[in-house]
C-alpha positions in Angstrom: 81.0 -176.4 174.8 82.8 -173.8 176.9 80.8 -171.3 178.9 81.3 -167.5 178.4 83.0 -167.4 181.8 85.5 -170.2 180.9 86.3 -168.5 177.6 86.8 -165.1 179.3 89.1 -166.6 182.0 91.2 -168.6 179.5 91.6 -165.5 177.4 92.7 -163.5 180.4 95.3 -166.1 181.3 96.6 -165.8 177.7 96.9 -162.0 178.2 98.8 -162.4 181.5 101.3 -164.8 180.1 101.8 -162.8 176.9 102.3 -159.6 178.8 104.9 -161.1 181.2 107.0 -162.5 178.3 106.8 -159.3 176.3 107.6 -157.1 179.2 110.8 -159.1 179.9 111.8 -159.0 176.2 111.2 -155.2 175.9 113.0 -154.4 179.2 116.1 -156.5 178.4 116.3 -155.2 174.9 115.7 -151.6 176.0 118.4 -151.7 178.6 121.1 -153.3 176.4 119.9 -151.5 173.3 120.0 -147.9 174.9 116.3 -147.3 174.1 114.1 -145.6 176.7 111.2 -146.0 174.3 111.5 -149.8 174.7 112.0 -149.5 178.4 108.8 -147.3 178.6 107.1 -150.0 176.5 108.2 -152.6 179.0 106.7 -150.5 181.8 103.4 -150.3 180.0 103.4 -154.1 179.5 104.2 -154.6 183.2 101.1 -152.5 184.2 99.2 -154.6 181.7 100.1 -157.7 183.7 98.6 -156.2 186.8 95.5 -154.9 185.0 95.0 -158.4 183.4 95.1 -159.9 186.9 92.4 -157.4 187.9 90.3 -158.4 184.9 90.6 -162.1 185.9 89.4 -161.3 189.4 86.6 -159.2 188.0 85.4 -161.9 185.6 85.5 -164.5 188.4 83.6 -162.3 190.9 81.1 -160.8 188.4 79.9 -164.3 187.3 79.1 -165.4 190.9 75.4 -166.4 191.1 72.8 -164.1 192.7 72.5 -164.3 196.5 70.4 -162.8 199.2 72.4 -159.6 199.3 72.8 -159.4 195.5 69.5 -160.5 193.9 70.6 -159.2 190.5 74.0 -161.0 190.7 77.5 -159.5 190.9 77.8 -158.4 187.2 78.3 -154.7 188.0 81.7 -155.6 189.4 83.0 -156.1 185.9 82.7 -152.4 184.7 84.1 -151.3 188.2 87.2 -153.5 187.5 87.4 -151.8 184.0 87.6 -148.4 185.8 90.6 -149.8 187.7 92.2 -151.0 184.4 91.7 -147.5 183.1 93.5 -146.2 186.2 96.5 -148.5 185.4 96.6 -147.1 181.9 96.6 -143.5 183.1 99.3 -144.3 185.7 101.5 -146.0 183.0 101.0 -143.1 180.6 102.0 -140.6 183.3 105.1 -142.6 184.2 106.1 -142.9 180.5 105.5 -139.1 179.9 107.5 -138.1 182.9 110.5 -140.3 182.2 110.4 -139.3 178.5 110.7 -135.6 179.5 113.6 -136.4 181.8 115.4 -138.4 179.1 114.8 -135.8 176.5 116.8 -133.4 178.7 119.6 -136.0 179.4 122.2 -136.7 176.8 122.4 -140.4 175.9 123.5 -142.8 173.2 121.7 -143.6 170.0 119.7 -146.9 170.3 121.1 -150.0 168.8 119.8 -151.1 165.4 118.6 -154.5 166.6 116.0 -152.9 168.7 114.1 -152.1 165.5 113.8 -155.8 164.7 112.5 -156.6 168.2 110.0 -153.7 168.0 108.7 -154.8 164.6 108.0 -158.3 165.9 106.4 -156.9 169.1 104.0 -154.6 167.1 102.8 -157.6 165.0 102.4 -159.8 168.1 100.5 -157.2 170.1 98.1 -156.4 167.2 97.4 -160.1 166.9 96.8 -160.2 170.7 94.4 -157.3 170.4 92.4 -158.9 167.7 92.2 -162.2 169.5 91.1 -160.8 172.9 88.7 -158.3 171.2 87.0 -161.2 169.4 86.7 -163.1 172.6 85.3 -160.0 174.4 82.6 -159.6 171.7 81.7 -163.3 172.1 81.4 -163.1 175.9 80.0 -159.5 176.2 82.8 -158.8 178.6 83.5 -155.1 179.2 86.7 -155.8 181.2 87.9 -158.2 178.5 87.4 -155.5 175.9 89.5 -153.2 178.2 92.2 -155.8 178.2 92.0 -156.0 174.4 92.5 -152.2 174.2 95.5 -152.6 176.5 97.1 -154.8 173.8 96.2 -152.2 171.1 97.7 -149.4 173.2 100.8 -151.5 173.7 101.0 -152.0 169.9 100.8 -148.2 169.4 103.5 -147.6 172.0 105.8 -150.1 170.3 105.0 -148.6 166.9 105.8 -145.1 168.1 109.1 -146.4 169.6 109.9 -148.1 166.2 109.4 -144.7 164.5 111.5 -142.8 167.0 114.3 -145.3 167.1 114.4 -145.4 163.3 114.8 -141.6 163.2 117.6 -141.8 165.8 119.4 -144.6 164.1 119.2 -143.3 160.5 119.5 -139.6 161.2 122.4 -140.0 163.6 124.0 -137.4 165.8 121.6 -134.8 167.1 118.6 -137.1 167.0 119.4 -139.3 170.0 116.2 -138.2 171.8 113.9 -139.2 168.9 112.8 -142.4 170.7 112.1 -140.4 173.9 109.8 -138.1 171.9 108.2 -141.2 170.5 107.6 -142.5 174.0 106.1 -139.1 175.0 103.8 -139.2 172.0 102.8 -142.8 172.8 101.7 -141.7 176.3 99.1 -139.5 174.7 97.7 -142.4 172.7 97.5 -144.4 175.9 95.4 -141.7 177.5 93.1 -141.7 174.5 92.7 -145.4 174.6 91.9 -145.1 178.3 89.0 -142.9 177.4 87.8 -145.5 174.8 87.8 -148.1 177.5 86.2 -145.9 180.2 83.2 -144.8 178.1 81.4 -148.1 177.6 82.1 -149.2 181.2 80.5 -145.9 182.4 77.5 -146.6 180.1 77.1 -150.1 181.6 77.2 -148.7 185.2 74.6 -146.0 184.3 72.4 -148.5 182.4 72.5 -146.3 179.3 70.2 -147.3 176.5 72.6 -148.9 173.9 70.8 -152.1 172.7 68.3 -151.1 170.0 69.3 -154.1 167.8 69.0 -156.5 170.7 65.6 -155.2 171.5 64.5 -155.6 167.9 65.7 -159.3 168.1 63.7 -159.8 171.3 60.6 -158.4 169.8 61.0 -160.6 166.7 61.3 -163.7 168.9 58.4 -162.6 171.0 56.1 -162.4 168.0 56.6 -166.1 167.4 55.3 -167.1 170.8 51.6 -168.2 171.0 49.4 -165.8 172.8 51.8 -162.8 172.5 50.0 -159.9 170.7 52.8 -157.3 171.1 55.6 -156.0 173.2 54.8 -152.5 174.4 58.0 -151.7 176.3 61.4 -153.4 176.5 64.4 -152.3 178.5 67.8 -154.0 178.5 70.6 -153.6 181.0 73.9 -155.3 181.1 75.5 -156.8 184.2 78.9 -158.4 183.6 78.6 -161.1 180.9 74.8 -161.2 181.0 71.7 -159.1 180.4 68.5 -158.4 182.4 65.4 -157.7 180.4 62.3 -155.9 181.6 59.3 -155.9 179.2 55.6 -155.2 179.0 53.7 -158.1 177.3 50.3 -157.4 175.7 47.9 -160.4 175.6 44.2 -160.8 175.0 42.2 -159.1 177.7 39.6 -161.8 178.0 41.9 -164.6 179.0 42.4 -165.9 182.6 45.3 -164.8 184.8 46.6 -168.3 184.7 46.7 -168.2 180.9 48.4 -164.9 180.8 51.0 -166.2 183.3 51.6 -169.2 181.2 52.2 -167.0 178.1 54.7 -164.9 180.0 56.6 -168.0 181.2 56.7 -169.4 177.6 58.0 -166.1 176.4 60.7 -166.0 179.0 61.8 -169.6 178.3 61.9 -168.9 174.5 64.0 -165.7 175.0 66.5 -167.4 177.3 66.8 -170.4 174.9 67.4 -168.2 171.9 69.7 -165.8 173.9 71.7 -167.7 176.5 73.3 -164.4 177.5 70.0 -163.3 179.1 70.2 -163.9 182.8 66.6 -163.0 183.7 63.4 -161.6 182.1 60.9 -159.6 184.2 57.5 -159.5 182.4 54.6 -157.3 183.2 51.4 -158.5 181.5 48.9 -156.0 180.1 45.6 -156.6 178.3 45.0 -155.5 174.7 42.2 -152.9 175.1 40.1 -154.3 172.3 39.8 -157.6 174.2 39.0 -156.2 177.6 35.7 -157.4 178.9 33.1 -154.7 179.4 
């Protein structure tokens, strides 16, 4: 069975290859089909290639094991890479917006009709890419892979806007030549919005924001099944890359030995890591149940 790291890396290679091929198709079609919206789309896909390479680096680095200088591992590198991906999105949005404004002010030919066929196919492909990569990001808990998925969705939106703009230019005729440029300008706004959607969860991960109520409930349910566990008083979860670190307060009988309490804690840790392989480590503080404390 593939590890989460292997799944994430294979998915990223898929994104890189797909973006390279689509960028070439969009660029060539846009140049020969007189469509800046398609050329803008190609620019966005090109930045996607570089951002996917960053994602690949982030996944490889963030899954390195803990060492003396990084006792909690290297997982926080992944949301940092996500910030870089967001930067690529904002840069591409800025380039597309700027060039769109220039082209709106510059007379040019109406795009060729065949560009609509190419765009229609691209929209479908990119949406499929988004769903595939998004599913893999959920399976691996990868923030940067989720960012890569949203890159595909933003690309699909850009292509859809281009399709609408070119359709207006083609079917409305003279006087509507800049419709696809306006579409590209509108698409840049969607890209910025998607950048925010990617940035927000990565920021939450960096700040260790409390987002895992359901996961904590599952941890408590599993804990109740372990012999010697009376209750879980506190449970904190923080994400680091593809994995989670758990801190919890375990309540046991107050009249047992330290050795017994230590054994219960170890059994609980083993059970949690067996049931949830995404848990990298569990730090347990053992507390006595007051009604069992010896007087």
